[in-house]
C-alpha positions in Angstrom: -36.2 -1.2 31.7 -36.5 -2.8 28.3 -33.5 -4.8 27.1 -33.2 -3.1 23.7 -31.2 -0.1 25.0 -27.5 0.4 24.2 -25.0 -0.3 27.0 -23.2 2.6 28.7 -19.8 2.3 30.2 -19.2 2.8 33.9 -17.9 6.2 35.0 -15.7 7.1 37.9 -15.1 10.8 38.8 -11.8 11.3 40.6 -11.3 15.1 40.9 -10.7 18.4 39.2 -8.0 17.2 36.8 -5.6 19.2 34.6 -8.3 20.9 32.5 -8.5 21.3 28.8 -5.9 23.4 27.0 -4.3 23.3 23.6 -0.6 23.5 23.3 1.6 24.7 20.4 0.7 26.1 17.0 -1.0 23.0 15.5 0.4 19.8 14.0 -0.6 20.4 10.4 -1.6 16.7 10.2 -5.3 17.1 9.5 -8.1 15.6 11.7 -7.0 13.0 14.2 -10.5 12.2 15.5 -13.3 10.0 14.1 -14.7 12.7 11.9 -17.7 13.3 14.2 -17.2 17.0 14.2 -18.5 19.0 11.2 -17.7 16.3 8.7 -14.0 15.9 9.5 -12.2 13.0 7.8 -11.7 9.8 9.9 -8.3 8.8 11.1 -6.9 5.4 11.1 -8.2 4.6 14.5 -11.9 5.2 14.3 -14.7 4.7 11.9 -15.9 8.1 10.9 -19.5 9.3 10.5 -21.1 8.5 7.2 -22.1 11.3 4.9 -25.9 11.5 4.6 -28.2 13.3 2.1 -26.6 16.6 1.4 -26.5 18.0 4.9 -30.2 18.5 5.8 -32.4 19.5 2.9 -35.1 17.0 3.7 -37.2 15.1 1.1 -38.8 18.0 -0.8 -35.5 20.0 -0.9 -33.7 16.9 -2.3 -36.3 16.3 -4.9 -36.0 20.0 -6.0 -32.3 19.7 -6.2 -32.6 16.5 -8.1 -35.0 18.0 -10.6 -32.9 21.1 -11.1 -29.8 19.3 -12.0 -28.9 15.6 -12.4 -25.4 14.8 -11.1 -22.9 12.1 -11.7 -23.2 10.0 -8.6 -23.4 6.8 -10.7 -22.3 8.0 -14.0 -19.4 6.3 -15.7 -16.3 5.4 -13.6 -15.6 1.8 -13.8 -12.8 0.3 -11.7 -9.3 1.3 -12.8 -7.4 -1.4 -14.6 -4.7 -2.9 -12.4 -1.1 -2.1 -13.1 0.7 -4.8 -15.0 2.7 -7.1 -12.6 6.3 -7.7 -13.1 7.6 -11.2 -13.3 10.1 -12.1 -10.6 13.6 -12.8 -11.9 14.8 -16.4 -11.9 16.5 -17.5 -8.7 20.0 -18.5 -8.3 19.9 -22.1 -7.1 23.5 -22.3 -5.8 24.2 -21.6 -2.1 25.4 -18.0 -1.5 27.5 -17.0 1.4 25.7 -14.7 3.8 26.6 -11.0 4.2 27.4 -11.5 7.9 30.9 -12.8 8.5 30.9 -16.2 10.2 31.9 -16.3 13.8 33.7 -18.8 15.8 31.8 -22.1 15.8 29.6 -21.4 12.8 29.9 -23.2 9.5 31.3 -21.3 6.5 28.6 -19.8 4.5 26.2 -19.5 7.5 25.1 -16.4 9.4 25.5 -16.8 13.2 22.6 -15.9 15.5 24.6 -13.0 16.9 25.2 -11.7 13.4 21.5 -12.0 12.6 20.5 -9.9 15.6 23.3 -7.4 15.1 24.1 -7.5 18.8 20.9 -5.6 19.7 18.5 -8.4 20.5 17.9 -10.2 23.7 17.3 -13.9 24.4 14.1 -15.7 23.3 11.1 -16.2 25.5 12.4 -19.5 26.8 9.0 -21.1 26.6 8.5 -24.6 27.6 6.8 -27.2 25.6 3.6 -26.4 27.2 3.7 -22.9 25.9 4.0 -21.3 29.3 6.7 -18.7 29.8 9.8 -19.6 31.7 13.2 -18.2 32.3 14.1 -14.5 32.4 14.5 -13.7 28.8 12.1 -11.6 26.9 11.9 -9.6 23.7 13.2 -6.1 24.2 9.9 -4.1 23.9 7.7 -7.1 24.3 8.5 -8.1 27.9 5.6 -9.1 30.2 3.9 -6.1 31.8 3.9 -8.1 35.0 7.7 -8.0 34.9 7.7 -4.2 34.1 5.1 -3.1 36.6 4.7 -5.9 39.1 1.2 -7.1 39.7 -1.1 -5.7 37.0 -4.8 -5.6 36.6 -7.5 -3.9 38.5 -9.3 -0.7 37.6 -6.8 1.7 39.0 -3.7 0.4 37.3 -4.9 0.9 33.7 -3.3 -2.3 32.5 -5.3 -5.2 31.2 -5.0 -8.9 31.7 -5.4 -11.8 29.2 -6.2 -15.5 29.6 -8.3 -18.0 27.8 -11.7 -17.4 26.4 -14.7 -19.6 27.0 -17.4 -18.1 24.8 -20.3 -20.1 23.6 -23.3 -19.7 21.3 -26.5 -21.5 22.1 -24.6 -23.8 24.5 -22.0 -24.8 21.8 -18.4 -24.0 22.6 -15.4 -24.9 20.5 -12.9 -22.8 22.5 -10.0 -24.9 23.8 -11.5 -28.2 22.7 -9.7 -30.4 20.2 -12.1 -32.1 17.9 -10.6 -35.2 16.2 -13.8 -36.3 14.5 -14.2 -35.9 10.8 -17.5 -35.7 8.9 -18.0 -38.6 6.6 -18.5 -36.3 3.6 -14.9 -35.0 3.9 -12.5 -35.7 1.1 -9.4 -37.6 1.7 -6.4 -35.6 2.8 -3.8 -34.6 0.2 -1.0 -35.4 2.6 -0.4 -39.1 3.3 2.0 -39.6 6.2 4.4 -42.6 6.3 4.4 -42.5 10.1 6.9 -43.3 12.7 8.9 -40.2 12.0 9.9 -41.3 8.5 8.3 -38.3 6.7 10.3 -35.5 5.2 8.9 -31.9 5.7 9.4 -28.7 3.8 8.2 -25.5 5.5 8.0 -22.4 3.3 7.7 -19.1 5.2 6.8 -16.0 3.0 8.0 -13.0 5.1 7.1 -9.5 3.9 8.9 -7.6 6.6 7.3 -4.2 5.9 6.9 -1.7 8.8 6.5 -4.5 11.3 10.3 -5.1 10.8 11.5 -1.6 10.0 9.8 -0.2 13.1 9.9 -2.9 15.7 12.1 -5.8 14.4 9.2 -8.2 14.6 10.3 -10.4 11.7 13.9 -10.6 13.0 12.5 -11.7 16.4 10.4 -14.4 14.8 13.3 -15.6 12.7 15.3 -15.7 15.9 12.7 -18.0 17.3 13.1 -20.3 14.3 16.9 -20.5 14.6 16.4 -21.5 18.3 14.4 -24.6 17.3 16.1 -28.0 17.0 15.6 -28.5 13.3 16.3 -32.1 12.1 17.8 -33.0 8.8 14.3 -34.3 7.7 12.9 -30.7 8.0 13.6 -28.0 5.4 12.8 -24.6 6.8 13.0 -22.2 3.9 12.4 -18.4 4.4 11.7 -15.8 1.7 12.3 -12.2 2.7 11.5 -8.8 1.1 9.1 -5.8 1.3 11.0 -3.9 4.0 12.8 -0.6 3.9 15.1 -1.4 6.7 15.8 -4.8 8.3 16.8 -4.7 11.9 19.6 -7.2 11.4 22.7 -7.3 9.3 21.8 -10.4 7.2 18.7 -9.5 5.3 19.0 -6.8 2.6 16.3 -4.2 1.9 17.4 -3.9 -1.7 16.9 -7.6 -2.6 14.4 -10.4 -2.1 16.3 -13.4 -0.6 15.9 -17.0 0.2 17.4 -18.5 3.4 17.4 -22.0 5.0 17.6 -22.4 8.7 20.3 -25.0 9.5 21.9 -25.7 12.9 20.7 -22.5 14.5 21.9 -20.3 11.6 20.8 -18.9 8.3 22.2 -20.1 5.0 21.4 -17.9 2.0 20.3 -19.9 -1.0 19.3 -17.3 -3.5 18.5 -13.7 -4.1 17.0 -11.4 -6.7 16.3 -7.7 -7.1 13.6 -6.3 -5.0 10.1 -7.5 -6.2 6.7 -6.6 -4.8 5.9 -9.1 -2.2 2.1 -8.7 -2.9 2.6 -9.6 -6.5 1.3 -13.2 -7.0 4.1 -13.7 -9.5 6.6 -13.2 -6.6 4.8 -15.7 -4.4 4.5 -18.2 -7.2 8.3 -18.0 -8.0 9.1 -18.8 -4.3 6.6 -21.7 -4.2 8.1 -23.1 -7.3 11.6 -22.8 -5.9 10.5 -24.7 -2.8 8.7 -27.4 -4.8 11.6 -28.0 -7.2 14.5 -27.8 -4.7 13.0 -29.3 -1.6 10.5 -32.0 -2.4 9.0 -33.6 0.7 6.3 -35.9 2.0 4.7 -33.1 3.9 4.6 -29.4 2.7 3.7 -26.4 4.9 3.2 -22.8 3.7 3.1 -19.8 6.1 2.4 -16.2 5.2 3.9 -13.5 7.5 2.9 -9.8 7.4 -0.3 -7.7 7.8 -3.7 -9.0 6.7 -7.0 -7.4 5.9 -9.7 -10.0 5.8 -11.6 -11.4 2.8 -11.7 -8.1 0.9 -8.2 -6.9 1.2 -6.4 -10.2 1.6 -2.7 -10.5 2.5 0.2 -8.1 2.8 1.5 -4.6 2.8 4.9 -4.1 1.0 6.4 -0.8 2.3 9.4 -1.1 0.0 7.8 -1.8 -3.4 4.1 -0.8 -2.9 1.6 -2.5 -5.1 -1.4 -2.8 -2.7 -2.4 -6.0 -1.0 -2.6 -9.5 -2.5 -6.3 -10.5 -2.8 -7.5 -14.0 -2.2 -8.1 -14.3 -5.9 -4.4 -13.5 -6.6 -3.3 -16.0 -3.9 -5.6 -18.5 -5.6 -3.9 -17.8 -9.0 -0.4 -18.4 -7.6 -1.3 -21.6 -5.8 -3.1 -22.9 -8.9 -0.2 -22.3 -11.1 2.3 -24.0 -8.8 0.1 -27.1 -8.4 1.5 -28.1 -5.0 -0.6 -29.6 -2.2 0.0 -28.6 1.4 -0.5 -30.2 4.8 -1.5 -26.8 6.2 -1.4 -23.2 5.1 -0.9 -20.8 7.9 -1.3 -17.0 8.2 0.9 -15.3 10.8 -1.1 -12.2 10.0 -4.3 -10.4 11.0 -7.9 -11.3 10.1 -7.5 -14.1 7.6 -9.3 -16.9 9.4 -12.2 -16.3 7.0 -14.7 -18.6 5.3 -13.9 -17.1 2.0 -10.1 -17.8 2.5 -10.8 -21.3 3.7 -13.0 -22.2 0.7 -10.3 -20.9 -1.6 -7.5 -22.8 0.1 -9.5 -26.1 0.3 -8.4 -26.9 -3.2 -4.7 -26.8 -2.2 -4.4 -27.6 1.5 -5.8 -30.0 4.1 -5.8 -27.5 7.0 -5.7 -23.7 7.6 -4.3 -22.0 10.7 -5.2 -18.3 11.0 -6.6 -15.6 13.2 -10.1 -14.0 13.0 -8.9 -10.9 14.9 -5.9 -8.7 14.6 -2.8 -10.5 15.8 -0.6 -9.0 18.6 2.7 -7.9 17.1 4.8 -10.8 18.5 2.8 -13.2 16.2 3.3 -17.0 16.4 5.9 -18.5 18.8 8.0 -20.7 16.5 10.6 -22.4 18.6 8.7 -25.2 20.3 6.4 -26.4 17.5 9.3 -26.5 15.0 11.2 -28.6 17.5 8.2 -30.8 18.1 7.8 -31.4 14.3 11.6 -32.1 14.0 11.4 -34.6 16.8 8.6 -36.5 15.1 8.0 -35.5 11.5 4.9 -37.7 11.4 3.1 -35.9 14.3 -0.6 -35.5 13.4 -1.5 -32.1 12.1 -4.2 -31.7 14.7 -1.6 -32.1 17.5 0.9 -29.8 15.7 -1.8 -27.2 15.1 -2.9 -27.3 18.7 0.7 -26.7 19.7 1.0 -23.7 17.5 -2.2 -22.2 18.8 -1.5 -23.0 22.5 1.9 -21.4 22.3 0.6 -18.3 20.5 -2.2 -17.7 23.0 0.1 -18.3 25.9 2.8 -16.0 24.5 0.3 -13.3 23.9 -1.2 -13.7 27.4 2.2 -13.2 29.0 3.7 -10.6 26.7 0.8 -8.7 25.3 -1.5 -8.4 28.3 -4.9 -7.0 27.4 -4.7 -7.5 23.7 -7.4 -9.6 22.1 -6.2 -12.8 20.5 -7.7 -15.6 18.4 -6.2 -18.5 16.4 -8.0 -21.5 14.9 -7.2 -24.7 13.0 -9.7 -25.5 10.3 -10.1 -28.8 8.5 -10.3 -27.7 4.8 -10.9 -31.2 3.6 -14.1 -31.3 5.6 -15.2 -27.7 5.1 -14.8 -27.8 1.4 -17.2 -30.7 1.1 -19.7 -29.9 3.9 -20.2 -26.1 3.9 -21.7 -25.6 0.4 -25.3 -26.7 0.9 -25.7 -25.2 4.4 -24.0 -21.9 3.4 -26.2 -21.7 0.3 -29.4 -22.4 2.3 -28.5 -19.8 5.0 -27.7 -17.2 2.3 -31.0 -17.8 0.5 -33.0 -17.9 3.7 -31.5 -14.6 4.9 -32.0 -12.9 1.5 -35.7 -14.0 1.6 -36.1 -12.4 5.1 -34.8 -9.1 3.7 -37.2 -9.3 0.8 -40.1 -10.2 3.1 -39.9 -7.1 5.3 -37.5 -8.6 7.9 -34.5 -6.4 7.2 -34.6 -5.3 10.8 -34.1 -8.9 12.0 -31.1 -9.3 9.8 -29.7 -5.8 10.7 -30.1 -6.5 14.4 -28.4 -9.9 14.1 -25.6 -8.3 12.1 -25.2 -5.4 14.5 -25.0 -7.7 17.6 -22.5 -10.1 16.1 -18.8 -10.3 17.1 -17.0 -8.0 14.7 -13.3 -8.0 14.1 -11.1 -4.8 13.7 -14.3 -3.0 14.0 -12.9 0.5 14.1 -11.3 0.0 10.6 -14.7 -0.7 9.0 -13.6 -3.9 7.1 -17.0 -5.5 8.0 -15.6 -8.9 9.1 -17.8 -10.8 11.5 -17.8 -14.3 13.2 -20.0 -16.4 11.0 -21.1 -18.9 13.7 -22.2 -16.0 15.9 -24.1 -14.3 13.1 -25.8 -17.6 12.0 -27.0 -18.2 15.6 -28.1 -14.6 16.1 -30.4 -15.0 13.1 -32.5 -17.4 15.0 -33.4 -19.5 12.0 -33.1 -23.3 11.3 -30.8 -22.5 8.4 -28.6 -20.5 10.7 -28.4 -23.3 13.3 -27.4 -25.8 10.6 -24.7 -23.5 9.2 -23.3 -22.9 12.7 -23.1 -26.7 13.4 -21.3 -27.3 10.1 -18.8 -24.5 10.8 -18.1 -25.7 14.4 -17.5 -29.2 13.1 -14.9 -28.1 10.6 -13.0 -25.9 13.2 -11.0 -28.5 14.9 -9.3 -26.3 17.4 -9.8 -22.7 18.5 -8.4 -20.6 21.3 -9.0 -17.0 22.3 -8.0 -14.6 25.1 -10.5 -14.2 27.9 -11.5 -10.7 26.6 -12.6 -12.2 23.3 -16.0 -13.8 23.3 -18.1 -15.2 20.5 -15.1 -15.9 18.2 -15.5 -19.5 16.9 -12.7 -19.7 14.4 -14.1 -18.5 11.1 -15.3 -15.1 10.1 -17.0 -13.8 6.9 -17.5 -10.5 5.2 -20.9 -9.0 5.7 -21.4 -5.2 5.0 -22.6 -2.7 7.5 -20.2 0.1 8.0 -18.5 0.7 4.7 -20.9 0.6 1.8 -18.3 2.0 -0.5 -16.4 -1.4 -0.4 -19.3 -3.6 -1.3 -18.5 -3.8 -5.0 -14.9 -4.6 -4.3 -16.0 -7.2 -1.8 -18.3 -8.9 -4.2 -15.5 -9.1 -6.7 -13.2 -10.6 -4.0 -15.8 -13.2 -3.1 -16.1 -14.2 -6.8 -12.3 -14.5 -7.0 -12.3 -16.8 -4.0 -14.9 -19.0 -5.5 -17.7 -18.3 -2.9 -21.2 -19.4 -4.0 -23.3 -16.7 -5.8 -26.1 -17.1 -3.3 -24.0 -15.5 -0.6 -23.1 -12.6 -2.9 -26.8 -12.2 -3.7 -27.6 -12.1 0.0 -25.0 -9.4 0.6 -26.2 -7.4 -2.4 -29.8 -7.5 -1.1 -28.8 -6.4 2.4 -26.4 -3.7 1.2 -28.9 -2.3 -1.3 -31.7 -1.9 1.2 -29.3 -0.4 3.8 -27.9 2.1 1.2 -31.4 3.1 0.1 -32.3 3.4 3.8 -29.4 5.8 4.2 -30.4 7.8 1.2 -34.1 8.1 2.2 -33.9 8.3 6.0 -32.1 11.6 6.3 -29.4 11.7 9.0 -26.6 14.2 9.3 -22.9 14.2 8.5 -22.1 16.3 11.6 -23.5 18.0 14.7 -23.1 21.4 13.1 -26.9 21.9 12.7 -27.4 21.3 16.4 -24.5 23.6 17.4 -25.2 26.4 14.9 -28.7 25.9 13.6 -29.5 28.2 10.7 -26.1 29.8 10.8 -24.9 26.9 8.6 -28.2 26.7 6.7 -29.1 23.4 8.4 -32.7 22.2 8.5 -34.1 21.1 11.8 -35.2 18.1 13.7 -34.8 19.3 17.2 -32.1 21.6 16.1 -30.0 19.1 14.1 -29.3 18.9 10.4 -31.1 16.6 8.0 -34.4 15.1 8.8 -37.0 12.5 8.0 -40.6 13.5 8.4 -42.8 10.7 9.8 -45.5 11.9 7.4 -43.5 11.0 4.2 -45.4 8.4 2.3 -44.0 5.3 0.5 -44.8 7.0 -2.8 -42.7 10.0 -1.9 -39.9 7.8 -0.8 -40.1 5.8 -4.0 -39.8 9.0 -6.0 -36.7 10.0 -3.9 -35.1 6.5 -4.3 -35.7 6.5 -8.1 -33.9 9.8 -8.3 -31.1 8.5 -6.1 -30.7 5.3 -8.1 -30.7 7.3 -11.3 -27.7 9.3 -10.1 -29.4 12.5 -9.1 -27.2 15.3 -7.8 -27.5 16.4 -4.2 -28.3 12.9 -2.9 -25.3 11.0 -1.6 -24.2 8.2 0.7 -20.7 8.0 2.1 -18.3 6.1 0.0 -20.6 5.6 -3.0 -19.8 6.7 -6.5 -20.3 5.5 -9.9 -17.2 3.3 -9.6 -18.3 1.4 -6.5 -22.0 1.5 -6.5 -22.6 -1.2 -9.1 -24.0 -3.6 -6.5 -27.2 -1.5 -6.4 -28.1 -2.5 -9.9 -28.1 -6.2 -8.9 -30.7 -5.9 -6.2 -33.9 -8.0 -6.6 -36.2 -5.9 -4.4 -38.3 -3.4 -6.4 -37.9 0.2 -5.5 -41.5 0.5 -4.5 -41.1 -2.4 -2.0 -38.0 -0.9 -0.5 -39.7 2.5 -0.1 -42.7 0.9 1.6 -40.4 -0.9 4.1 -38.3 2.2 4.8 -41.5 4.3 5.3 -42.7 1.7 7.9 -39.2 1.3 9.5 -37.4 4.5 10.0 -35.9 6.5 12.9 -38.0 9.6 13.5 -35.4 12.2 14.5 -38.1 14.8 15.0 -38.7 13.1 18.4 -35.2 14.0 19.6 -36.4 16.7 22.0 -35.1 17.3 25.5 -37.5 17.8 28.4 -37.2 17.8 32.2 -38.4 14.9 34.3 -39.8 15.2 37.8 -36.3 15.2 39.2 -35.2 18.1 36.9 -33.0 15.9 34.7 -32.8 16.3 31.0 -34.4 13.4 29.3 -35.6 12.2 25.8 -38.6 9.9 25.6 -39.0 7.7 22.5 -41.6 5.1 21.7 -40.3 1.5 22.0 -40.6 0.9 18.3 -38.2 3.8 17.8 -35.7 2.3 20.3 -35.7 -0.8 18.2 -34.3 1.3 15.3 -31.3 2.5 17.4 -28.1 0.6 17.0 -25.7 3.0 18.8 -25.8 6.0 21.1 -22.9 8.3 22.2 -22.4 11.6 24.0 -20.6 14.1 21.7 -18.7 16.8 23.7 -17.1 20.1 22.6 -15.2 22.4 24.8 -15.2 26.2 24.2 -11.7 27.5 25.0 -12.4 31.1 24.1 -11.2 30.8 20.5 -13.2 27.9 19.2 -14.2 24.3 19.9 -12.0 21.5 21.0 -13.6 18.2 19.9 -13.4 15.8 22.9 -15.0 13.0 21.0 -17.7 10.4 21.6 -18.4 8.4 24.7 -21.2 6.0 25.5 -22.2 7.8 28.7 -25.9 7.8 29.5 -28.5 6.2 31.7 -32.1 5.3 31.5 -35.1 6.0 33.8 -37.6 3.5 35.1 -39.8 4.5 32.2 -37.1 3.8 29.6 -36.3 7.4 28.9 -32.8 8.5 28.1 -31.2 10.5 30.9 -28.3 12.8 29.8 -25.0 12.1 31.7 -23.5 15.6 31.6 -21.7 16.7 34.7 -18.8 18.8 33.4 -16.4 15.9 33.4 -14.8 13.9 30.7 -12.6 10.8 30.2 -9.1 11.5 31.4 -5.8 9.6 31.6 -3.8 10.4 34.8 -6.2 13.3 35.3 -5.6 14.8 31.9 -8.8 15.1 29.8 -8.3 13.6 26.4 -10.2 13.3 23.1 -11.8 9.8 23.3 -13.8 8.1 20.6 -15.9 5.1 21.4 -15.8 2.6 18.5 -17.7 -0.6 19.5 -19.5 -2.5 22.2 -19.7 -6.3 22.2 -22.0 -8.1 24.6 -22.5 -11.8 25.5 -25.1 -12.1 28.1 -23.8 -10.2 31.2 -20.3 -10.2 29.7 -19.3 -7.0 27.7 -16.4 -5.3 26.1 -16.4 -1.6 25.2 -13.6 -0.3 23.1 -12.4 3.1 21.9 -9.3 5.1 21.1 -7.4 8.3 22.1 -5.3 10.0 19.4 -1.8 10.6 20.7 2.0 10.7 20.1 3.9 7.8 21.8 7.5 8.8 22.1 6.9 11.2 19.2 5.2 8.6 16.9 1.5 9.1 15.9 -0.6 6.4 17.5 -4.1 5.6 18.7 -4.2 4.5 22.3 -6.7 1.6 22.4 -8.9 1.7 25.6 -11.0 -1.2 26.8 -13.8 -1.4 29.4 -15.1 -4.8 30.4 -16.4 -6.9 33.4 -12.9 -7.3 34.8 -11.9 -3.6 34.1 -15.1 -1.6 34.4 -13.2 1.7 34.6 -10.9 1.0 31.7 -7.5 -0.2 30.7 -5.1 0.7 28.0 -4.7 -2.3 25.7 -1.8 -0.7 23.8 -1.0 1.7 21.0 -1.8 1.1 17.3 0.5 2.9 14.8 -1.3 5.3 12.4 -0.1 5.2 8.9 0.5 8.5 7.2 -1.5 9.3 4.2 1.1 8.2 1.7 1.6 4.7 3.0 -1.9 3.8 4.1 -2.9 0.3 3.2 -6.2 -1.6 3.2 -4.6 -4.3 5.4 -4.7 -3.8 9.2 -1.7 -3.1 11.3 -0.7 -6.2 13.2 -0.4 -5.8 17.0 -0.4 -3.1 19.6 2.6 -1.5 21.0 2.8 -2.0 24.8 3.2 1.0 26.9 6.3 0.9 29.2 7.4 2.8 32.2 9.3 5.8 30.9 7.4 6.2 27.7 6.2 9.7 26.8 2.6 10.4 25.8 1.3 13.6 24.2 -2.4 13.7 23.5 -4.0 15.2 20.4 -7.3 16.8 19.6 -9.1 18.4 16.7 -10.0 22.1 16.9 -12.8 24.0 15.1 -13.6 27.7 14.7 -17.0 29.1 15.9 -18.4 28.7 12.4 -17.5 25.0 12.3 -14.4 25.2 10.1 -11.7 22.7 10.9 -8.5 24.6 11.9 -5.9 22.0 12.8 -5.1 19.2 15.2 -3.3 20.3 18.4 -1.4 18.9 21.3 -3.8 18.6 24.3 -2.4 19.2 27.7 1.2 18.7 28.8 3.6 15.8 27.9 3.1 12.8 30.2 5.8 10.3 31.3 4.3 6.9 32.0 4.9 5.5 35.4 4.1 2.2 37.0 0.4 2.7 36.8 -2.1 4.5 34.5 -5.4 5.7 35.8 -8.5 6.1 33.6 -11.2 8.2 35.1 -13.4 11.3 34.5 -12.2 14.7 35.7 -13.5 18.2 35.5 -12.9 20.1 32.3 -12.2 23.6 33.6 -13.8 27.0 33.2 -14.6 26.9 29.5 -18.1 26.4 28.1 -19.2 22.8 27.3 -21.5 21.9 24.5 -22.9 18.4 24.9 -25.1 16.6 22.3 -26.1 13.0 21.9 -25.5 11.1 18.6 -28.1 8.4 17.7 -27.2 5.9 15.0 -30.0 4.0 13.4 -30.2 0.5 11.9 -29.2 1.9 8.4 -26.0 3.4 9.9 -27.2 7.0 9.8 -26.4 9.5 12.5 -28.7 12.0 14.2 -27.6 14.6 16.7 -29.9 15.9 19.4 -30.0 19.6 20.4 -27.6 20.7 23.0 -28.3 19.2 26.4 
């Protein structure tokens, strides 16, 4: 069989199961699925289907609509002006007594550790200097699953395992290897150490507690780790707290922003002010100035603590004061105004080990420590590296950074089994001087490939590159992996430069092809391209990379507009009932006979803002990147005409064994980026959307064989709504991920499922909280909640009437109490009718549904 076929997950059928039945009168919460059914809105867990051209009118119909009335797709609508920021009030500089009463043995004016935890916490992890877990203490809800359930792992248990990753690209691996060499072009370091432990150190930790603290006391637990360190009098550990509706201790106040110093295992409050937005750069600036003026030192360290959202969204979510996230450009402004230089700047957040962030920070810091992927909720382990630094304040930053990374990965391996982890140490003094020429050359080379009819090469490389927080659609990918996937000399040079600057990198074993630095490159969320280009400019990224992104996004967007596709499977399920056109029964359609001239006419109407032609997420306010493309419309139309997915070929036929198959030419398979089985259950009143699963097989002749046997993915024999989100492959190694909408102990979550070489039948990595509509943020929730014995699960599903109208989301099946093991398998669905379709996704990101199998 050719190797250009999507990968299917392995399926194990275990029995009849509990069947499919809705419970209750509906949740009233809106859709909980990925939006695959009838254009439903995506939830926080999955990337929804993109809206295509007006639901299936075809080219001539679109042209008629366009000629009859020109809409406002691109008319007017610039970006809204940002709200004015409020300057943080001046700090008090005198010491202020803590709210908590001092206990026996504590110094007056200091909060004791028991006061900080309010009596509810447990002991620290007791990690040794090697980062391995020792002792019996663990964090309340973050104890090792091995302790909770005994020996974990294996396909039947449902629980994952985590250890160290060893991924490589083209034979080059930087995982777990400390590189002490420095390129000769690197600038001198800002920080000049005196040596022999004579240096003084100031560590500023900017803690926006947000829901991480109010829900799960994560900030309190990290602060507890800090107080357990043996801090010397040469180390000033200064904390700034805010952005939280409820602190899980009796020291911090949710109504104020406060400054604390960690001294002798306790907290001393130094200053406070009224609550200010933690994502306002003025708030950050005032804290940095406070640290600079009151705690001058030979060695300065800055750590950001909260959520993160990659290069576009930047840092932070303030649940108390709002204000959106703090972009890289705003961080840049605060750092520039303060004028301080740092030994390293760290991000105990998700997704900020990005090239864009590193280039911005290179003007202010010698090193960056950050994660490419979402961080597990426990974050960094602080006790041992702070003690190490206090013992020798002149310890080289490479060794200190290695300690931070090793402790983090080890802690996550023991306490967050199955969660994917990354953390890297980047030499900014080197990267800032070496990256420019190679990054520019790669960007220009890639842009030229797109202009010279090789968009498919770039699209294929992008689609097969390690992507982070993929289900959220932030379009953040590993830049080394992407550069090598391009297969060009410019890509090879860029990868070598990046690998040289990443001095230390560690990942969990289930995270391959993560080499320490990611970058924004659009593919899933075209509506964010304009915002992303602005963010790149604010971070000081070279214009050539922005031009490359604009070229790629423009052709992809025009490909979406011209190639048809469908927003839902409604046409396949209902046909003419909903007024859908037909390609094998599904909505939308692209005729293989359409000429480049016809497409050029269509694209001119689209680019001119014609009504009836739309692409998901695009509007006049966020489509400005299209005007900056360099490829003429005629050239784009000619390329799309020669490189499109012909959905008219999606017709089922029987093979010689009586199986339902679809046969496509090989050039058509080269256009397919994803393939999923979309299943609906008829319960007698309408359709239960059971989601999307990559279940299929291929015949010896390469034909698609439908995998439809009346079973569906189940947890402990209960069929659930499951949505496949991404598949990552590295040779024979693979990871398949998806989510199940549910209530965990009454809280709305998405259960994250993972299938890989070690767990072919699946494990539950954890549960990710789903923000409600009023508090949703562009940053990504940090960490997964571990399931524990005794937890209650209630599954959710979307329900549609027979005419395709969304009714409500419902509880699915009976409540389930988690025991010592969880089994993922396929079970029979019951007596109701099953409607099964396959959803093809082409290289432009458009969806096409087959007729019913």
